[in-house]
C-alpha positions as CSV (number, residue, x, y, z in Angstrom):
1,X,147.3,-24.6,25.2
2,X,144.1,-26.3,26.4
3,X,144.4,-28.1,29.8
4,X,143.6,-31.8,30.3
5,X,140.1,-32.5,31.5
6,X,140.0,-34.1,35.0
7,X,139.6,-37.9,34.7
8,X,136.8,-37.9,37.3
9,X,134.8,-35.4,35.3
10,X,135.2,-37.5,32.1
11,X,133.8,-40.5,34.0
12,X,131.0,-38.4,35.3
13,X,130.1,-37.3,31.8
14,X,130.1,-40.9,30.6
15,X,127.9,-42.0,33.5
16,X,125.5,-39.0,33.2
17,X,124.6,-39.2,29.5
18,X,123.1,-42.6,28.5
19,X,124.4,-43.8,25.2
20,X,121.0,-44.7,23.8
21,X,119.8,-41.2,24.5
22,X,122.8,-39.8,22.6
23,X,122.5,-42.2,19.6
24,X,118.8,-41.7,19.3
25,X,119.4,-38.0,18.6
26,X,121.0,-39.1,15.3
27,X,119.1,-42.2,14.2
28,X,116.0,-44.3,15.0
29,X,116.5,-47.2,17.4
30,X,114.3,-50.2,17.9
31,X,114.5,-53.1,20.3
32,X,117.0,-55.8,19.3
33,X,116.5,-58.3,22.1
34,X,118.6,-58.8,25.2
35,X,118.1,-55.3,26.3
36,X,119.9,-53.9,23.2
37,X,118.7,-51.5,20.5
38,X,119.4,-51.5,16.8
39,X,119.3,-49.1,13.9
40,X,120.9,-48.3,10.5
41,X,124.6,-47.7,11.0
42,X,125.5,-44.0,10.5
43,X,129.1,-44.9,9.6
44,X,128.4,-46.9,6.4
45,X,125.6,-47.6,4.0
46,X,123.3,-50.6,4.8
47,X,119.8,-51.8,4.1
48,X,119.2,-53.8,7.2
49,X,120.1,-52.7,10.7
50,X,123.4,-54.1,12.0
51,X,124.2,-51.3,14.4
52,X,123.5,-52.2,18.0
53,X,123.5,-50.1,21.2
54,X,123.8,-51.5,24.7
55,X,122.5,-49.0,27.2
56,X,123.5,-51.2,30.1
57,X,127.1,-51.4,29.0
58,X,127.3,-47.9,27.5
59,X,128.6,-49.3,24.2
60,X,127.7,-49.4,20.5
61,X,128.9,-51.7,17.8
62,X,128.2,-52.2,14.1
63,X,128.4,-55.8,13.0
64,X,128.7,-54.6,9.4
65,X,131.6,-52.2,9.5
66,X,133.0,-53.0,12.9
67,X,132.8,-49.5,14.2
68,X,132.3,-49.5,18.0
69,X,133.0,-47.8,21.2
70,X,131.4,-45.8,24.0
71,X,129.3,-42.6,24.1
72,X,132.3,-40.4,23.6
73,X,133.6,-42.4,20.7
74,X,130.2,-42.1,19.0
75,X,130.1,-38.4,19.3
76,X,133.7,-38.0,18.3
77,X,133.3,-40.1,15.1
78,X,129.9,-38.8,14.0
79,X,130.4,-35.1,14.8
80,X,134.2,-35.1,13.9
81,X,135.2,-33.9,17.3
82,X,138.3,-34.2,19.3
83,X,138.1,-36.1,22.6
84,X,138.0,-32.9,24.7
85,X,135.3,-31.4,22.4
86,X,133.2,-34.5,22.7
87,X,133.5,-34.4,26.5
88,X,132.7,-30.7,26.5
89,X,129.6,-31.2,24.3
90,X,128.1,-33.9,26.5
91,X,129.1,-32.1,29.7
92,X,127.1,-29.1,28.5
93,X,124.1,-31.3,27.8
94,X,124.3,-32.9,31.3
95,X,125.0,-29.6,33.1
96,X,128.4,-30.8,34.4
97,X,131.1,-28.2,35.0
98,X,134.5,-29.5,33.9
99,X,137.7,-29.1,35.7
100,X,140.9,-28.7,33.7
101,X,144.4,-29.7,34.8
102,X,147.8,-28.2,33.8
103,X,146.6,-24.6,33.9
104,X,143.3,-24.6,35.8
105,X,139.8,-24.0,34.6
106,X,139.2,-21.4,32.0
107,X,136.2,-22.1,29.8
108,X,136.8,-19.3,27.3
109,X,140.3,-20.5,26.7
110,X,140.0,-24.2,27.1
111,X,137.0,-25.2,25.0
112,X,137.5,-26.7,21.5
113,X,136.9,-24.8,18.3
114,X,133.7,-26.6,17.4
115,X,132.1,-26.0,20.8
116,X,133.1,-22.3,20.6
117,X,131.5,-22.0,17.1
118,X,128.3,-23.6,18.4
119,X,128.1,-21.3,21.3
120,X,128.6,-18.3,19.0
121,X,125.7,-19.5,16.8
122,X,123.5,-20.1,19.9
123,X,124.2,-16.5,21.1
124,X,123.5,-15.2,17.6
125,X,120.2,-17.0,17.4
126,X,119.1,-15.5,20.7
127,X,120.2,-12.0,19.5
128,X,118.3,-12.3,16.2
129,X,115.1,-13.5,17.9
130,X,115.2,-10.6,20.3
131,X,115.7,-8.1,17.5
132,X,112.5,-9.3,15.7
133,X,110.5,-7.4,18.3
134,X,112.2,-4.0,17.6
135,X,110.9,-1.1,15.6
136,X,113.3,-1.7,12.7
137,X,112.0,-5.3,12.3
138,X,108.5,-4.1,11.5
139,X,109.1,-5.0,7.9
140,X,110.1,-8.5,8.9
141,X,107.0,-9.0,11.1
142,X,104.8,-7.7,8.2
143,X,106.5,-10.2,5.8
144,X,105.6,-13.1,8.2
145,X,102.0,-11.8,8.8
146,X,101.4,-11.6,5.0
147,X,102.3,-15.3,4.8
148,X,100.0,-16.3,7.6
149,X,102.6,-16.5,10.4
150,X,101.9,-14.8,13.8
151,X,104.2,-14.2,16.7
152,X,103.6,-17.6,18.2
153,X,104.7,-19.2,14.8
154,X,107.8,-17.0,14.7
155,X,108.7,-18.0,18.3
156,X,108.1,-21.7,17.6
157,X,110.6,-21.7,14.7
158,X,112.9,-19.1,16.4
159,X,112.6,-16.7,13.4
160,X,114.7,-13.6,14.0
161,X,115.8,-10.3,12.4
162,X,119.3,-9.1,11.6
163,X,119.6,-5.3,12.0
164,X,120.7,-3.3,8.9
165,X,123.8,-1.9,10.5
166,X,127.3,-3.0,9.6
167,X,128.5,-4.6,12.8
168,X,125.6,-4.9,15.3
169,X,126.1,-8.7,15.8
170,X,129.9,-8.4,15.7
171,X,129.9,-6.0,18.6
172,X,127.4,-8.1,20.5
173,X,129.4,-11.3,20.2
174,X,132.7,-9.5,21.0
175,X,131.0,-8.5,24.2
176,X,130.3,-12.1,24.9
177,X,134.0,-13.0,24.6
178,X,134.2,-14.2,21.1
179,X,137.3,-13.3,19.0
180,X,137.3,-11.9,15.5
181,X,138.8,-15.1,14.3
182,X,136.0,-17.1,15.7
183,X,133.4,-14.8,14.2
184,X,134.9,-15.1,10.7
185,X,135.4,-18.9,11.0
186,X,131.7,-19.3,12.0
187,X,130.5,-17.5,9.0
188,X,128.5,-15.0,11.1
189,X,130.9,-12.2,10.0
190,X,132.9,-11.4,7.0
191,X,136.0,-9.3,6.3
192,X,135.3,-5.6,5.9
193,X,137.6,-2.7,5.2
194,X,138.2,-2.0,8.9
195,X,137.7,-5.5,10.3
196,X,134.9,-8.0,10.6
197,X,131.3,-6.9,9.7
198,X,128.0,-8.7,10.0
199,X,127.3,-11.2,7.1
200,X,123.6,-10.8,7.5
201,X,122.1,-7.3,7.6
202,X,118.5,-6.1,7.3
203,X,117.1,-9.6,6.8
204,X,114.7,-12.1,8.3
205,X,116.6,-14.9,9.9
206,X,115.9,-18.6,10.2
207,X,118.3,-20.7,12.4
208,X,119.4,-23.9,10.8
209,X,119.9,-26.7,13.3
210,X,121.4,-30.2,13.1
211,X,119.8,-33.4,14.3
212,X,120.7,-32.7,17.9
213,X,119.1,-29.3,17.8
214,X,122.3,-27.2,17.8
215,X,122.2,-24.1,15.6
216,X,124.9,-24.5,13.0
217,X,124.0,-21.8,10.4
218,X,121.3,-19.4,9.2
219,X,119.1,-18.7,6.3
220,X,118.4,-15.0,5.6
221,X,115.6,-13.6,3.4
222,X,115.9,-10.2,1.7
223,X,113.2,-7.7,2.8
224,X,114.1,-4.4,1.1
225,X,114.4,-3.4,-2.5
226,X,117.7,-1.6,-1.9
227,X,119.3,-4.9,-0.8
228,X,121.4,-5.9,-3.8
229,X,122.1,-9.4,-2.4
230,X,120.3,-12.6,-3.4
231,X,116.7,-13.3,-2.3
232,X,118.0,-15.9,0.1
233,X,121.5,-15.8,1.6
234,X,122.7,-18.8,3.6
235,X,125.7,-19.4,5.9
236,X,128.8,-20.2,3.8
237,X,130.6,-23.6,4.2
238,X,132.1,-23.7,7.7
239,X,133.5,-26.4,10.1
240,X,129.8,-26.6,11.3
241,X,127.7,-26.0,8.2
242,X,127.8,-28.0,5.0
243,X,124.8,-27.2,2.9
244,X,124.7,-30.7,1.3
245,X,124.4,-32.3,4.8
246,X,121.8,-30.2,6.5
247,X,118.0,-30.2,6.4
248,X,116.0,-27.3,7.7
249,X,113.4,-28.4,10.3
250,X,115.0,-31.8,10.9
251,X,115.3,-31.0,14.6
252,X,111.5,-30.4,14.9
253,X,110.5,-33.2,12.5
254,X,112.8,-36.1,13.4
255,X,110.6,-37.7,16.1
256,X,107.4,-37.6,14.0
257,X,109.4,-38.8,10.9
258,X,110.6,-41.8,13.0
259,X,107.2,-42.4,14.5
260,X,105.2,-42.1,11.3
261,X,107.9,-43.5,8.9
262,X,107.2,-40.6,6.6
263,X,109.2,-37.5,5.6
264,X,107.9,-34.6,3.5
265,X,110.5,-32.7,1.6
266,X,109.6,-29.1,0.6
267,X,111.6,-26.3,-0.9
268,X,111.8,-23.4,1.5
269,X,111.8,-22.2,5.1
270,X,108.3,-20.8,4.9
271,X,107.0,-24.0,3.3
272,X,108.3,-26.0,6.3
273,X,106.6,-23.5,8.7
274,X,103.3,-23.8,6.7
275,X,103.3,-27.6,6.7
276,X,104.1,-27.9,10.4
277,X,101.4,-25.4,11.3
278,X,98.9,-27.2,9.1
279,X,99.6,-30.5,10.8
280,X,102.2,-32.0,8.5
281,X,104.9,-32.1,11.2
282,X,107.3,-34.3,9.2
283,X,108.2,-31.5,6.7
284,X,111.8,-30.6,6.1
285,X,113.7,-28.6,3.4
286,X,117.1,-28.4,1.9
287,X,119.2,-25.2,2.4
288,X,120.3,-23.6,-0.8
289,X,121.0,-26.9,-2.7
290,X,119.1,-29.7,-4.4
291,X,118.2,-32.8,-2.5
292,X,121.1,-35.3,-2.7
293,X,122.9,-38.3,-1.4
294,X,124.0,-36.8,1.9
295,X,120.4,-35.7,2.7
296,X,119.3,-39.3,2.0
297,X,121.8,-40.6,4.6
298,X,120.2,-38.4,7.2
299,X,116.6,-39.5,6.4
300,X,117.6,-43.2,6.2
301,X,118.8,-43.2,9.8
302,X,115.3,-42.0,10.9
303,X,113.2,-44.1,8.5
304,X,115.2,-47.3,9.1
305,X,114.5,-48.4,5.4
306,X,111.4,-50.3,6.6
307,X,109.0,-51.4,3.9
308,X,106.3,-49.0,5.1
309,X,108.5,-45.9,5.1
310,X,107.7,-43.1,2.6
311,X,109.4,-39.9,1.4
312,X,107.1,-37.4,-0.2
313,X,108.6,-34.6,-2.4
314,X,106.5,-31.5,-2.9
315,X,107.2,-29.3,-5.9
316,X,105.5,-26.4,-7.7
317,X,103.4,-27.4,-10.7
318,X,105.5,-25.3,-13.1
319,X,108.2,-26.6,-15.4
320,X,110.9,-25.8,-13.0
321,X,109.1,-27.7,-10.2
322,X,108.6,-30.8,-12.4
323,X,112.2,-30.7,-13.4
324,X,113.2,-30.7,-9.7
325,X,110.8,-33.6,-9.1
326,X,112.6,-35.6,-11.8
327,X,116.0,-34.8,-10.2
328,X,114.6,-36.4,-7.0
329,X,113.6,-39.4,-9.0
330,X,117.3,-40.1,-9.8
331,X,118.0,-40.4,-6.1
332,X,115.1,-42.6,-5.4
333,X,116.8,-46.0,-5.6
334,X,119.0,-45.1,-2.7
335,X,115.9,-45.4,-0.5
336,X,114.2,-48.6,0.5
337,X,111.3,-46.4,1.3
338,X,108.5,-45.7,-1.1
339,X,109.0,-42.3,-2.8
340,X,106.1,-40.1,-3.9
341,X,105.6,-36.7,-5.5
342,X,103.0,-34.1,-4.5
343,X,102.6,-31.3,-7.2
344,X,101.1,-28.2,-5.8
345,X,98.2,-26.8,-7.8
346,X,98.4,-23.5,-9.8
347,X,102.1,-23.2,-9.3
348,X,101.6,-22.4,-5.6
349,X,104.1,-23.6,-2.9
350,X,102.8,-25.0,0.4
351,X,103.0,-21.7,2.1
352,X,100.9,-20.0,-0.6
353,X,98.5,-22.9,-0.7
354,X,97.9,-22.7,3.1
355,X,97.4,-18.9,2.8
356,X,94.9,-19.3,-0.1
357,X,93.0,-22.4,0.9
358,X,93.8,-23.2,4.5
359,X,95.5,-26.0,6.5
360,X,93.3,-28.7,5.1
361,X,94.5,-28.0,1.6
362,X,98.1,-28.6,2.7
363,X,97.2,-31.9,4.3
364,X,95.3,-32.9,1.2
365,X,98.3,-32.0,-1.0
366,X,100.4,-34.6,0.9
367,X,97.6,-37.2,1.1
368,X,97.0,-36.9,-2.7
369,X,100.6,-37.7,-3.6
370,X,101.6,-39.8,-6.7
371,X,104.1,-42.6,-6.6
372,X,107.4,-41.3,-8.0
373,X,107.8,-44.1,-10.6
374,X,104.3,-43.3,-12.0
375,X,105.2,-39.6,-12.2
376,X,108.5,-40.3,-13.8
377,X,107.0,-42.7,-16.4
378,X,104.3,-40.2,-17.3
379,X,106.9,-37.4,-17.7
380,X,109.0,-39.6,-19.9
381,X,106.3,-40.9,-22.2
382,X,104.7,-37.5,-22.6
383,X,107.8,-36.4,-24.4
384,X,107.2,-38.7,-27.4
385,X,104.8,-38.7,-30.3
386,X,102.8,-41.8,-29.5
387,X,100.6,-41.7,-32.5
388,X,103.5,-43.0,-34.6
389,X,105.1,-46.4,-34.1
390,X,108.6,-44.8,-34.0
391,X,107.4,-42.7,-31.0
392,X,106.0,-45.7,-29.3
393,X,109.3,-47.6,-29.6
394,X,111.3,-44.6,-28.5
395,X,109.1,-44.1,-25.4
396,X,109.4,-47.8,-24.6
397,X,113.2,-47.6,-25.0
398,X,113.3,-44.7,-22.5
399,X,110.8,-46.2,-20.0
400,X,112.2,-49.8,-19.7
401,X,115.4,-48.8,-17.9
402,X,113.3,-46.8,-15.4
403,X,111.0,-49.7,-14.6
404,X,113.9,-52.1,-14.4
405,X,115.4,-50.1,-11.6
406,X,112.4,-50.8,-9.3
407,X,113.7,-53.0,-6.5
408,X,110.3,-54.6,-5.6
409,X,109.8,-57.3,-8.2
410,X,106.0,-57.4,-8.0
411,X,105.8,-53.7,-8.3
412,X,108.3,-53.9,-11.2
413,X,105.8,-56.2,-13.1
414,X,102.9,-53.9,-12.5
415,X,104.8,-50.9,-13.9
416,X,106.0,-52.9,-16.9
417,X,102.4,-53.6,-17.7
418,X,101.5,-50.0,-17.1
419,X,104.4,-48.8,-19.4
420,X,103.1,-51.0,-22.2
421,X,99.7,-49.5,-21.9
422,X,101.0,-45.9,-21.7
423,X,102.8,-46.3,-25.0
424,X,99.9,-48.1,-26.7
425,X,100.9,-51.8,-26.4
426,X,97.8,-53.4,-25.0
427,X,97.7,-57.0,-26.3
428,X,98.7,-59.8,-23.9
429,X,101.6,-60.8,-26.1
430,X,102.9,-57.2,-26.3
431,X,102.6,-56.8,-22.5
432,X,104.4,-60.0,-21.9
433,X,107.2,-58.9,-24.3
434,X,107.6,-55.6,-22.3
435,X,107.8,-57.6,-19.0
436,X,110.4,-60.0,-20.4
437,X,112.5,-57.1,-21.5
438,X,112.2,-55.4,-18.1
439,X,113.2,-58.6,-16.4
440,X,116.2,-59.1,-18.5
441,X,117.5,-55.6,-17.9
442,X,116.8,-55.9,-14.2
443,X,118.9,-59.1,-14.0
444,X,121.6,-57.3,-15.8
445,X,121.6,-54.5,-13.2
446,X,121.6,-57.0,-10.4
447,X,124.7,-58.5,-11.8
448,X,126.4,-55.1,-11.7
449,X,125.8,-53.7,-15.2
450,X,125.9,-50.0,-15.5
451,X,122.5,-48.3,-16.0
452,X,122.4,-46.6,-19.4
453,X,121.4,-43.0,-19.8
454,X,117.9,-42.8,-21.4
455,X,117.4,-40.8,-24.6
456,X,116.7,-37.0,-24.4
457,X,113.2,-36.3,-22.9
458,X,113.6,-38.8,-20.1
459,X,114.4,-37.7,-16.5
460,X,118.1,-38.1,-16.9
461,X,118.3,-36.4,-20.3
462,X,119.7,-33.2,-19.0
463,X,122.7,-31.4,-20.2
464,X,124.2,-31.4,-16.7
465,X,124.2,-35.2,-16.3
466,X,122.7,-36.8,-13.3
467,X,123.3,-38.2,-9.9
468,X,121.7,-41.4,-8.9
469,X,123.5,-44.4,-10.3
470,X,123.0,-44.2,-14.1
471,X,126.3,-44.9,-15.8
472,X,127.9,-45.5,-12.4
473,X,128.4,-48.6,-10.3
474,X,127.3,-48.2,-6.7
475,X,130.2,-48.3,-4.4
476,X,130.5,-51.5,-2.3
477,X,130.9,-51.5,1.4
478,X,134.1,-50.3,2.8
479,X,136.7,-53.0,3.4
480,X,136.1,-54.7,6.8
481,X,138.4,-53.6,9.5
482,X,139.4,-55.5,12.6
483,X,139.1,-59.3,13.2
484,X,138.3,-61.8,10.5
485,X,134.7,-62.6,10.1
486,X,135.4,-66.3,10.4
487,X,135.6,-65.7,14.1
488,X,131.9,-66.3,14.0
489,X,132.2,-69.7,12.4
490,X,130.5,-72.7,14.1
491,X,134.0,-74.1,15.0
492,X,134.5,-71.1,17.3
493,X,131.0,-70.5,18.4
494,X,131.4,-71.7,21.9
495,X,134.6,-69.8,22.5
496,X,132.9,-66.6,21.2
497,X,129.9,-67.2,23.4
498,X,132.1,-67.7,26.5
499,X,133.9,-64.5,25.9
500,X,130.6,-62.7,25.4
501,X,129.5,-64.0,28.8
502,X,132.8,-63.0,30.4
503,X,132.2,-59.4,29.2
504,X,128.4,-59.1,29.5
505,X,127.6,-61.4,32.5
506,X,131.0,-61.9,34.3
507,X,129.3,-62.9,37.5
508,X,128.0,-66.1,35.8
509,X,131.4,-67.3,34.7
510,X,133.6,-66.1,37.7
511,X,135.8,-67.3,39.1
512,X,136.1,-70.4,36.8
513,X,136.8,-68.3,33.7
514,X,139.8,-66.6,35.3
515,X,141.5,-70.0,35.6
516,X,141.3,-70.6,31.9
517,X,144.5,-70.2,30.0
518,X,144.9,-68.2,26.8
519,X,145.7,-71.4,25.0
520,X,142.1,-72.6,25.5
521,X,141.0,-70.2,22.8
522,X,142.0,-71.2,19.3
523,X,141.9,-67.8,17.5
524,X,144.6,-65.2,18.2
525,X,142.1,-62.4,18.6
526,X,140.2,-64.4,21.2
527,X,143.4,-65.1,23.0
528,X,144.1,-61.4,23.0
529,X,140.6,-60.6,24.5
530,X,141.2,-63.3,27.1
531,X,144.5,-61.6,28.1
532,X,142.8,-58.2,28.2
533,X,140.2,-59.5,30.6
534,X,143.0,-60.9,32.8
535,X,144.9,-57.6,32.6
536,X,141.7,-55.8,33.7
537,X,141.6,-57.9,36.9
538,X,139.5,-60.8,35.6
539,X,135.8,-61.5,35.8
540,X,135.9,-61.9,39.6
541,X,136.9,-58.2,39.9
542,X,134.1,-57.0,37.6
543,X,132.4,-53.8,38.7
544,X,131.0,-50.6,37.1
545,X,134.2,-49.8,35.3
546,X,135.0,-53.4,34.3
547,X,134.3,-53.0,30.5
548,X,136.2,-49.7,30.3
549,X,139.2,-51.4,31.9
550,X,139.1,-54.3,29.5
551,X,138.9,-52.0,26.5
552,X,141.8,-50.0,27.9
553,X,143.8,-53.2,28.4
554,X,143.4,-54.2,24.8
555,X,146.8,-54.0,23.0
556,X,145.5,-52.2,19.9
557,X,142.4,-50.8,18.2
558,X,141.6,-54.2,16.5
559,X,141.4,-56.1,19.8
560,X,139.6,-53.1,21.4
561,X,137.0,-53.2,18.5
562,X,136.5,-57.0,19.1
563,X,136.0,-56.4,22.9
564,X,133.3,-53.8,22.0
565,X,131.7,-56.2,19.5
566,X,131.6,-59.1,22.0
567,X,130.2,-56.8,24.7
568,X,127.3,-55.7,22.5
569,X,126.5,-58.8,20.5
570,X,123.4,-60.7,21.8
571,X,123.9,-64.0,23.5
572,X,122.7,-67.0,21.5
573,X,120.3,-68.3,24.2
574,X,116.7,-67.4,23.6
575,X,116.1,-67.1,27.3
576,X,118.0,-65.0,29.9
577,X,121.4,-66.3,30.5
578,X,121.8,-68.2,33.8
579,X,124.4,-70.2,35.7
580,X,123.4,-73.4,33.8
581,X,123.9,-71.7,30.4
582,X,127.2,-70.2,31.5
583,X,128.3,-73.5,32.9
584,X,127.5,-75.2,29.6
585,X,129.8,-72.8,27.7
586,X,132.6,-73.1,30.3
587,X,132.5,-76.9,30.0
588,X,132.3,-76.9,26.2
589,X,135.4,-74.7,25.9
590,X,137.3,-76.8,28.4
591,X,136.2,-80.0,26.7
592,X,137.4,-78.8,23.3
593,X,140.8,-77.8,24.8
594,X,141.1,-81.3,26.4
595,X,140.2,-82.9,23.1
596,X,142.9,-80.9,21.3
597,X,145.5,-81.9,23.9
598,X,144.5,-85.5,23.7
599,X,145.0,-85.4,20.0
600,X,148.4,-83.8,20.4
601,X,149.5,-86.5,22.9
602,X,148.3,-89.3,20.7
603,X,150.4,-87.9,17.9
604,X,153.4,-87.6,20.1
605,X,153.0,-91.1,21.3
606,X,153.0,-92.4,17.7
607,X,156.2,-90.5,17.1
608,X,157.8,-91.9,20.3
609,X,156.7,-95.5,19.4
610,X,158.3,-95.1,16.0
611,X,161.5,-93.7,17.5
612,X,161.6,-96.3,20.3
613,X,161.5,-93.8,23.1
614,X,159.8,-95.9,25.7
615,X,160.3,-93.5,28.6
616,X,158.7,-90.6,26.9
617,X,155.9,-92.9,25.6
618,X,155.1,-94.0,29.2
619,X,155.0,-90.5,30.5
620,X,152.6,-89.4,27.6
621,X,150.5,-92.5,28.2
622,X,150.0,-91.5,31.8
623,X,149.0,-88.0,30.9
624,X,146.7,-89.3,28.3
625,X,144.9,-91.5,30.8
626,X,144.4,-88.6,33.2
627,X,143.0,-86.4,30.4
628,X,140.7,-89.1,29.2
629,X,139.3,-89.5,32.7
630,X,138.9,-85.7,32.9
631,X,137.1,-85.7,29.5
632,X,134.8,-88.4,30.6
633,X,134.0,-86.4,33.8
634,X,133.3,-83.2,31.8
635,X,131.0,-85.0,29.5
636,X,129.1,-86.5,32.4
637,X,129.0,-83.6,34.9
638,X,129.6,-80.5,32.8
639,X,130.7,-77.4,34.7
640,X,130.6,-79.3,38.0
641,X,133.8,-81.1,36.8
642,X,135.8,-78.0,36.3
């Protein structure tokens, strides 16, 4: 049984690995004001960034889905790790040696399953790259050279070679302390007659990495005629590797994708290599599957769905390549980015194009891209006999739903006019009729109507159906968890702002805040946060571990989530918060509490008067006079009257 990680080591890991550095490995972050950063939430679908990261506090929070926490919480949730696995992963990045209690320190025994599998892949990647220099791998080096890749290119992409024997890698990894169970679970080995054998044998190897750069699988290319396996063999589905959720080259391309707001999607490993070497350093590829929704989620985190972002798909110019391009079209509306198609000439892929015509031809291929909607419309219309009126009507019927799906209204109008011209309707009246029809259908889609499947010949007229929204309603956001959203209402704005100050700038509200009672906050969740602050020692005792103590003092996950939200949410002041701003909030909350109490007393006095209870009435009248004097003082002097 794994030992418990020493608490001091956990704290050291939290302190050593900045949360903004960790999060930026998974998504693009931009300044959000107040020292915070923002990006598209990786935990739910959204079009505008509501996910914020506070590097100073070591916390993140999404104001859309209410997911929040610290660095370890982020890694646990996004990578599906246990607490100990998340600590171990970040400790490895920071170079921190962990100590384990209840049994001592034993890395080989203590580490979590995922960490062990990653280490196995890391060791395998090193092994394969070393083998590429051996005599047996001459066939692999020749394969690379014939495609224009020298030794430096192989090293840059960590290309390797798997020996042709049955268990070379298995014996190597056993010698590194990995068990047969781990080798089978990782997908690096498979069951043989006498135990595990190498899954990849006699093949050229490409390591497949995740966004953080960890090797999670391999792609293997057949080199010999006597190899009866498929041309390309990928790692099977494992706890690390899910082919629908990985993009080859994303670790190398992510920074340039975020910087340039452009991603270029190609079809194979050598195409990625060719593009990068030609200067198109935003190229990525799917791994044994078509481009789909999970791949879009990865790119959206980097592209941030800004209006200038672009995704360029490159496909061979043959029929299969054009069919693949139209499949990409069906996923287009999940992007806010502009989507384009680059069709390679003569049926060549980017690797062949670079070899035949040089780096400039690859760059020109991407620069000469065609907007995806234009490509899709041409492909649809070309399938109809436009010399006949029946063909024109059929082409129009197929094209209108495509144009109606365009999110940008001005662009939608342009394509409506273009569609009319493509099918032969050129008079102003005919063009206006097409636009009206497109507008009506677009409004129907906006109201939630299902998108009909176009007639055969259109991009979705395949026997295997489609994926991209036609005939389906897009799923709405997940139900909100945690506190009610009306906590942000104007009636509670001041209470919320004071709690934010107490968490973010406790030195500005201490010690006055600590004297406030829980009843001075009108919402039960705010009362719970106030109590958690008190249980953590109050604002006067705030130090480096203050926020962590408040979160730990929260009675449940709902309150803990609210603490995180308030600790990350920007303050409402446009300037830096100071003592005057903090005093204004302190006074406003106290004044509201006094007003409520005055109202209660006045109601009680009316009841006493009606019941003839003069003694109680006199006592309440005295309290009312004191409170009214206090209210007058608060209004006149603000925080100085507290």
